[in-house]
N, C-alpha and C positions, 0 to 999 in steps of 0.2 A: 394200331391198337393191339394190345396184348391179348393172349388167349384167356377168356373168362374162366377156364377151368384150371388155370395155373394154381399150384399149391404153394402157399407162402408160409414161411416160418412165423412171420408176424407182419402184418401190413404196415409198410412205411409210407405208402401213398395209396390213393384211391383213383379210380377212373370214373368220372361222371359221364354216364352213357348219353344223357340228354334225351333226344327224341329219335330213337333208332329207325323208326318207320319213315322218317322224313329226312334222312341224311342227304339225299340228292337235292334237297331244297335248302340246305344249310346256308348257302350264300344269300338267298332271298330272305330267309328267316333272320339272318344277322342284321340286315338293313331294317327289317320290320321291328325287331326288338331294340335296335339302336334308336330308332325313332320313338319307340315306346319309352325307352330309358330317358331320353332327352325331354320328352313331353312331360313325363312324370316328375322328373327333377325340377324342371322349370315351373310347372304348375304349382307344386308344393312350396318351392322357394318364393314364388310370388305371394302366397298366403303368409309365409313367415315374414317377408319384407314389409308387406302392407300392414300387418298387425303391429309390427315393431315401430313403423314410422308414424302411423295415423293415430293421434290421441283419441279420436272418436271410437277406435276399436280397442281401447284399453279397458275392456270390461271382462268379467269372468268367462262368458261364453266364448269370446274370441281368444282368451288366454288358453282355454282348453283346445280350441281349434288350432292355435299356434303350436301347441305340443303335438297334436295329431299330425300336423303337416311335417314337423321335424321327424316324427317316427316313420312316416311314409318315405321320407328321403333316406333315412337310415336303412329301412327295409329294402328299398330299391338298390342301394349301394351294396348291401350284403349279398344280394342274389344275382342281379342282372349282369354286372361286369364279368363274373365267372362264366355265366351262360353264354355271353357274347364270345368269350374265349373258346368255349366248347364248340361253338359254330365255326370257329376258325381252325379247329383241329387241336387246340391246346386243352385237352380234356383231363389231364392229370391234376390232382390236388394233394398236397401233403397231408399226412395223418393229422397233424396239428391244425393245418388250415381247414380241414374238413370239420373237425370238432369245433373250431372257432366259428365257422359259418353256421353250424348247427346251433351253437349256443346263442349267437346274436339273433338268428332267425326266431328261435323260440322265445327269447327274452323280449324282443320288440313286439312280436305277435301278442304275447301275454300283456305287455303294457298297454297295447292298443285296446284289447278287450276290456281291461279295467278302466281305461280312460273313457271309452264309450259309455260305460256304466256311470262314471262320474258326470259325464255330460247329460245323461238322463236325469240324474239328481238335480243338476242345475236347471233343466227345463221344468222339472217337477216344482221346485221352489218358485220359479218365475211365474208359473200358472196358478198353482194352488195357494201360495203364500206371497203374493206380489208385494204387499206392504212391508214384509219383513225380509225381502230379498237382499237388500244391501247389508243387513245385519247378519243373516245366515251365510250368504255367499260373499264374505268379505275377501279382501286381498290376501290376508294371512291364511284364511281357510283354503282359498284356492291353491296357495303355495304348499300348504300342508297336504292337501289331497293329492296334488300332482307329484310331490316329492315321495309320498308314500307309495303311489302307483309305480313310479320309476324304480324305487328301491325293491319293492316286491317283485317286479318284473325281472330284475337282474339277479335276484336271489333264488327264485323258484327253480330255474333250470340248472342250477349249479350241481345238485345231487345227481340228476339223470345224466348229465354230460360227464361228470367225474366217473360215474359207474361205467359209461360207455368207453372212457379212456383206458379203463383197466381190463377190458374184455379182449381176449386174443382173437385176431382176425386171420384165419389161415385157409379158408375155403376159396374165396374169390375176393378181388378188390374192385369189382365193377358195381358202382352204385347205379341201380336202375331208376334213375330220376334226373331231374334238372338241378337238384340241390341236394346237399347232404342232410336229408331228412332223417330224423331219429329212427323211426321203425325200419326204414329201408337200409340204413347203415347197420343197425343191429341184426338184421336178417342175415348179414354176412359173417356173423360171429361163428366160431367153431366150438363154442361152449353153450351150455344151457342158459339162456337169458330170459326165460319165462318170468322169473320173479321181477327182473328189472323192467320188462315190458309191461307187466301188470301194474307195477308201482307207477310207472310213467303214465299209463292210461288212466289210472285213478286220479293222479295229479292233474292231468289235462282235463278230465271231466269236471273236477272241482273248479278249476280256473275258468272253464267255459260255461258250465251250467250255473254256477253261483252268480256271476254278473248277469246272465240272461234272466234268471228268476228275479233279480233285483230290478232290471229294466222293465220286465213285464209288470211287476208290482207298481213301479212308479207311473207307468203309462196307464195302468188301471185306475190309479188315483187321479191322474190328469183327466182321463175321459169322464170320470164321475164329476169332477169339478167343472169341466167345460159344459156338460149337459145341464148343470144347474144354473149356468149363466143366463141372464134374463134376455139379452139381445142377441140377434143373429150376428151382428157385426162383431161383438166381443168374442163369440164362439169362433168365427172365421179367423180373427186375429190370433187367438190362442192356438188353433190348429196350425196356422201358417208358421207361428213361432217355433213349433215342434217339427214341422214337416221335413226340414233338411236332416235333422238328427234321426228321424224315423227311417228315412231312406238309407242312411248310413248303417243303422242297426240291421235293417232287412238285408242290406248288401253283405255285411259281415257274416251274419248267421246263415243266410241262404247259400253263400259260396262255400262256407264250411260244411254245411249239410250236403251240398253237391259232391264234395270230395269224399265225405263219409259214405255216401251211397255208392259212389263210383268204386270204392275199394271193396265193396261187398256184393256188387252185381257181377256174376260170373260171365255174363254175355259181353261185358265191356273188355276189350283187349288190353293187354299191358300198355301198349302205346297210347291207347285212349285214356287210360288211368293217369299216365304220366302227363298227358296234355291237359286233362282236367285239373290235376293237382297243380301244374305250373300256372294255369290260368288263375287259380285262386291266389297265388302269390303276387301276381302282377295287376289284377283287376282293381282291387280296392285302393292301392296307392295312386292309380291313374284316375279313378272316378271321383275320389273324395274332393279334390280341389274343384272339379267341374261342378259337382253338386253344390258346394258352398259358394262358388263364384256366380253361377247362373241364377241361383235362387235367393241370393242375399244382396239386397239393395246397397247396404253399407260397404260391402266388399267391392261391388261394382263401382260405386261412387269413389272409393279410395283408389281403385285401379285407374279410373279416369283422371283423377287429380294427379297422382304421382307419375303415372306413365306419360301423362301430358306434359308434366314438368321436365321429364327426361327426354322428351322427343325432340327438343331443340326448337320448339315453337312457343316462345314465352307468351305471346298474345293469346294463342289458343288455350294455353294452360291456364292463364288468368281467367279466361271466360269459363273454363270448365270448373275451376274452383268457385267462381262467383255463382255459377248455376247450382253447384252442389250445396252451397250455403243457403 
């Protein structure tokens, strides 16, 4: 590893420091994060495959879930392979590679935040306006919403990343994180980047707080509607319908809040901040398929049907399909 105080005319590559306080455990961490990587990829691919194959899951809610699973796969591929390489000692990344990782991480994270808000709207219509659900949340509307979310997510980070690419880096090329995170990389610039950081912070706050306010508004309306329902059974059904999405919303925003607090608490060491920030990147893609698989009867029934058919035991598979029907 090169000297972090090396003066560079302009950084042609960066060194991802990773978790410096745990370097003696890098071999163990490699296998832990490799297992995490494989589990996350397989769990989300299971959702993608099941929703694609099972006609019973061709509904708006599962269409949004299908998109969320794809995003979690992309986010995992963007971050974890390079981190695994860091654990093996291959911690350098080209200037272009660092910017690309930064761009795709920010893009995918932004799309996920918008998609979670879109899923809240889907739950709102399902509970508050159930008789008009098929009209309001039609196939064309779903495609329009998701297409808009993806396009916005890929467009919003363009300006910040282009600004970062034009900044001279000549103080140090050591990225004190597990990923090329925007503020961490920009802290290595040898020019005044206050304007860029303030602009990016404002953009991030709009992208984070806007969807959160929308989600809170929709769930406020949902709660009011549920309270007005006449039977306890209908209230339970409505709350259960929204429970998985509520867990995902709480997970997204609580993990983001945890990182925000960690960055501003002086008693937390730099290594602790890196660990907490890294945990935020890996937690939600891992937990999302678990939440939707364990709490969703249709997903579990589809897994029994199709994994039974693929297991090589046709008789058992037929029984599973028959039972599901």
